[in-house]
Each structure stands twice: as C-alpha cells, then as structure tokens.
C-alpha positions in Angstrom: -68.6 -209.2 23.0 -71.3 -209.5 20.3 -70.1 -211.8 17.5 -73.4 -211.8 15.5 -72.6 -212.4 11.8 -69.0 -213.3 12.4 -67.5 -216.6 11.5 -65.0 -218.4 13.8 -63.0 -221.5 12.8 -61.7 -223.5 15.7 -59.2 -226.3 15.3 -59.0 -229.1 17.9 -62.7 -228.4 18.5 -63.9 -231.9 19.6 -62.9 -231.6 23.2 -61.3 -229.4 25.9 -60.7 -225.7 25.2 -61.8 -226.1 21.6 -65.2 -227.5 22.4 -65.8 -224.9 25.1 -64.8 -222.1 22.7 -67.4 -223.5 20.2 -70.1 -223.0 22.9 -68.9 -219.6 24.0 -68.6 -218.1 20.5 -71.9 -219.6 19.4 -73.6 -218.1 22.5 -72.1 -214.7 21.4 -73.8 -215.1 18.1 -71.0 -216.4 15.9 -71.1 -219.0 13.2 -68.6 -221.7 14.5 -66.7 -224.0 12.2 -65.6 -226.9 14.3 -62.5 -228.7 13.0 -61.0 -231.9 14.5 -60.0 -235.4 13.5 -62.7 -237.1 15.6 -65.8 -237.1 13.5 -68.4 -238.5 15.9 -67.6 -236.2 18.9 -67.4 -233.3 16.5 -70.8 -234.0 15.1 -72.3 -234.4 18.5 -70.8 -231.1 19.6 -72.3 -229.4 16.6 -75.7 -230.8 17.4 -75.4 -229.6 21.0 -74.4 -226.1 19.9 -77.2 -225.7 17.3 -77.7 -224.4 13.8 -74.8 -222.0 13.7 -72.3 -224.8 14.2 -70.7 -226.7 11.3 -68.5 -229.8 12.0 -65.6 -230.5 9.6 -63.7 -233.7 10.3 -60.1 -233.4 8.9 -56.5 -233.6 9.9 -55.1 -230.1 10.4 -51.6 -231.6 10.2 -51.8 -231.2 6.4 -52.1 -228.0 4.4 -54.7 -229.5 2.1 -57.0 -230.1 5.1 -56.5 -226.6 6.5 -57.1 -225.0 3.1 -60.3 -227.1 2.6 -61.6 -226.1 6.0 -61.1 -222.4 5.5 -62.6 -222.5 2.0 -65.6 -224.4 3.2 -66.1 -221.8 5.9 -65.8 -219.0 3.4 -68.2 -220.7 0.9 -70.8 -221.5 3.6 -70.7 -218.3 5.7 -69.2 -215.7 3.3 -65.9 -215.3 5.1 -63.7 -216.0 8.1 -63.3 -213.5 10.9 -61.5 -215.4 13.6 -59.1 -218.4 13.4 -58.4 -220.2 16.7 -55.3 -222.4 16.4 -56.1 -224.8 19.3 -55.3 -228.2 18.0 -52.5 -229.8 19.9 -51.2 -233.1 21.2 -48.6 -234.1 23.7 -48.5 -237.9 23.5 -46.3 -239.8 23.4 -44.4 -238.3 26.4 -40.8 -239.5 26.2 -37.3 -238.5 26.9 -35.6 -237.1 23.8 -33.0 -239.9 23.7 -35.7 -242.5 23.6 -38.3 -240.8 21.5 -39.7 -242.4 18.4 -38.7 -240.1 15.5 -42.0 -240.6 13.6 -44.1 -239.9 16.7 -42.0 -236.9 17.6 -42.4 -235.5 14.1 -46.2 -236.1 14.2 -46.5 -233.7 17.2 -44.6 -231.1 15.1 -47.0 -231.7 12.2 -50.0 -230.9 14.4 -48.7 -228.4 17.0 -46.5 -226.3 14.7 -47.2 -227.0 11.1 -50.9 -227.1 11.8 -50.7 -223.5 13.1 -48.8 -222.4 10.0 -51.2 -224.2 7.7 -54.2 -222.5 9.4 -52.6 -219.1 9.2 -51.5 -219.6 5.6 -55.0 -220.7 4.6 -57.0 -218.1 6.5 -55.0 -214.9 6.4 -55.5 -214.2 2.7 -59.2 -214.5 3.1 -59.2 -212.2 6.1 -57.0 -209.6 4.3 -59.4 -209.5 1.3 -62.3 -208.8 3.7 -60.4 -206.1 5.6 -58.9 -208.0 8.5 -59.5 -210.6 11.2 -58.1 -212.2 14.4 -55.7 -215.1 14.6 -55.6 -216.5 18.1 -53.2 -219.3 18.9 -53.1 -221.4 22.1 -49.6 -221.2 23.5 -48.1 -222.6 26.7 -45.5 -221.9 29.4 -43.7 -224.8 27.6 -43.0 -222.4 24.8 -40.6 -220.5 27.0 -38.8 -223.1 29.1 -37.8 -226.8 28.8 -39.9 -229.5 30.5 -38.6 -233.0 31.0 -39.8 -235.5 28.4 -41.7 -232.8 26.5 -39.0 -231.9 23.8 -41.6 -232.3 21.1 -44.2 -230.2 22.8 -41.9 -227.4 24.0 -40.3 -227.1 20.6 -43.6 -227.0 18.8 -45.1 -224.4 21.2 -42.0 -222.2 20.9 -42.3 -222.3 17.2 -46.0 -221.5 17.3 -45.3 -218.5 19.5 -42.8 -217.2 17.0 -45.4 -217.7 14.2 -47.7 -215.3 16.1 -44.9 -212.7 16.3 -44.0 -213.1 12.6 -47.6 -212.8 11.5 -48.1 -209.7 13.6 -44.9 -208.1 12.0 -46.0 -208.9 8.5 -49.8 -208.4 8.6 -50.8 -206.0 11.4 -50.9 -203.1 8.9 -53.4 -205.2 6.9 -55.8 -205.6 9.8 -54.7 -208.9 11.1 -54.7 -209.2 14.9 -52.3 -212.0 15.9 -52.3 -212.9 19.6 -51.3 -215.9 21.6 -52.9 -217.3 24.8 -51.0 -219.2 27.4 -53.8 -220.6 29.6 -51.6 -222.4 32.2 -52.7 -225.9 33.2 -56.3 -226.7 32.2 -58.6 -229.5 33.3 -58.7 -231.4 30.0 -57.9 -234.8 28.6 -54.4 -233.7 27.8 -53.8 -233.1 31.6 -55.0 -236.7 32.2 -52.4 -237.9 29.7 -49.8 -235.8 31.5 -50.9 -237.1 34.9 -50.7 -240.7 33.7 -47.1 -240.3 32.5 -45.8 -239.6 36.0 -43.0 -237.7 34.4 -41.9 -234.1 35.5 -43.5 -231.8 38.1 -46.6 -231.0 35.9 -47.7 -234.6 36.2 -47.6 -234.3 40.0 -50.1 -231.5 40.2 -53.4 -232.1 41.9 -56.5 -232.0 39.6 -57.8 -229.0 41.6 -54.7 -227.0 40.5 -56.0 -226.9 36.9 -58.4 -224.2 35.7 -61.7 -225.1 34.0 -61.6 -225.2 30.1 -64.2 -222.5 29.8 -61.8 -219.9 31.3 -59.5 -219.9 28.2 -62.6 -220.1 26.0 -64.0 -217.0 27.5 -60.6 -215.3 27.3 -60.5 -216.1 23.5 -63.8 -214.3 23.1 -62.4 -211.3 25.1 -59.3 -211.3 22.8 -61.5 -210.5 19.8 -62.4 -207.2 21.4 -60.5 -203.9 21.1 -59.6 -204.3 24.8 -57.0 -206.9 23.7 -55.4 -204.8 21.0 -52.5 -203.9 23.2 -51.4 -207.6 23.1 -51.1 -207.9 19.4 -48.0 -209.8 18.5 -47.6 -210.9 22.1 -49.0 -213.6 24.4 -51.7 -213.3 27.1 -51.2 -215.4 30.2 -54.1 -216.6 32.3 -51.6 -217.0 35.2 -51.8 -213.2 35.4 -54.5 -212.2 38.0 -54.9 -208.8 36.3 -55.8 -210.5 33.0 -58.3 -212.8 34.8 -60.0 -209.7 36.3 -60.2 -208.0 32.9 -61.8 -211.0 31.3 -64.2 -211.3 34.2 -63.1 -214.7 35.5 -63.4 -215.8 39.2 
C-alpha cells in the first residue's frame, strides 16, 4: 500500500500499536501526525521515524485538543486522509461496585469521547477533500462483559457503535469507517492487565499475545480497496483468513 503524499493522524501514538502504526505508515510514504499525552516519548518517536513525522502532545479526551490536532495536520500537510483512533486506557481495573466514579468517567473520556472528538474534528476536513478513512481500534470487550472492566467494555462498545453510525451517515460522502479488533497484543496495557490478576485475560501467558506490529500492518491494509467490504463493520485479527489476507505469519 503506497501512502505517498497521504497524511495519517494517529492517537495514542507514543507506544504500543500507535507507535508501530507510526513506523508502518511512514515506511509506506505517509506523513504521520503523532498524538499522545506523553510529550517526551512522542518526540523521541518522531525523531526515530524521520522528517515525515510530527509529534503533537495533547489530551484527546477533550474536543479542543482533537480539533487543534486535526487543524494542525491540515495546516501543515494540506489535509488529513486517515484518522486512527487508537488512544485507549484500561486503568484502574476495578469491580463496578468499587470503582472510583471520577476514574471510571476518565476512561470514557479517552476511549469513547476521544473517538467521537476525533471523528467530529476530522470528518468535515475529509469530506471537503473528497473522502478519507476513519479506523478505530476496537476489542472483544466491545461485545461481551469482562470482570472488572465495566469502564473498558462500555467504552469499546460505544466506540464500535460510533463506527457503525459514521458509516451509515457518511459512506456516501467517501468516508470509510472500519473497526479493528486486534485480540490481545503484547503492549504496556497487557502488562497492566497482567498485574491486576483479575479475570482470565490477566492469566494469559505473554506468548499468547500477538506483536504490536500485526495490528499496525493491518491498519495499513485497511486503507486499501481490499478492505472496502468491511466498511461499517469490524475486522478481527483472531480470524486466520484475515491474517492471511494481510500477510501476517
């Protein structure tokens, strides 16, 4: 997939899937706008990637930050072709009856509202340019309850519905809205899950998790016409047929 001349904005880009996506899309020729709260890791990542990477430290849990990031991308590179809604948190892991309301709400701000804010800011710019792709990281937790993950499950279920809503409203205007459920990935989030010791996911062996570059490579593939059949839906990397189509081991 040749992304030369295209601009990709990635949220949650300082580590894990987001950081790998920055490398993968830059290697494909894209300008990558890296968005995350952690300024120093973000700046280092941009230096590692090269001249076609721009770090923007901000909190995607507010609309003002999302709008600023999108406008900066448009002003710098002339537009935005792909939005990757990757930013997500799972801490603090807690049973619903014991959860701190403010902490619970903060997860919703990032995992759900952050997805809406990104869509709301980017889609008008994409439409005015003739279209674009909005790719959102989903989860198996969007479709079934997991102990002590009420905040995460609820936010991911909402984000999955946002993908469906965006497709229904904007497909005819050239917007390709697709979700990606990567399964369990070897990232810092999985270390946090492991440390909690709560629910079966925390009991998985580290070797059970896929490497972070697998979903990153899948996101690049999702920008191609090959993925058009999944618009308004969710791609699962648990599906061996999908892995083969993307070219993963």
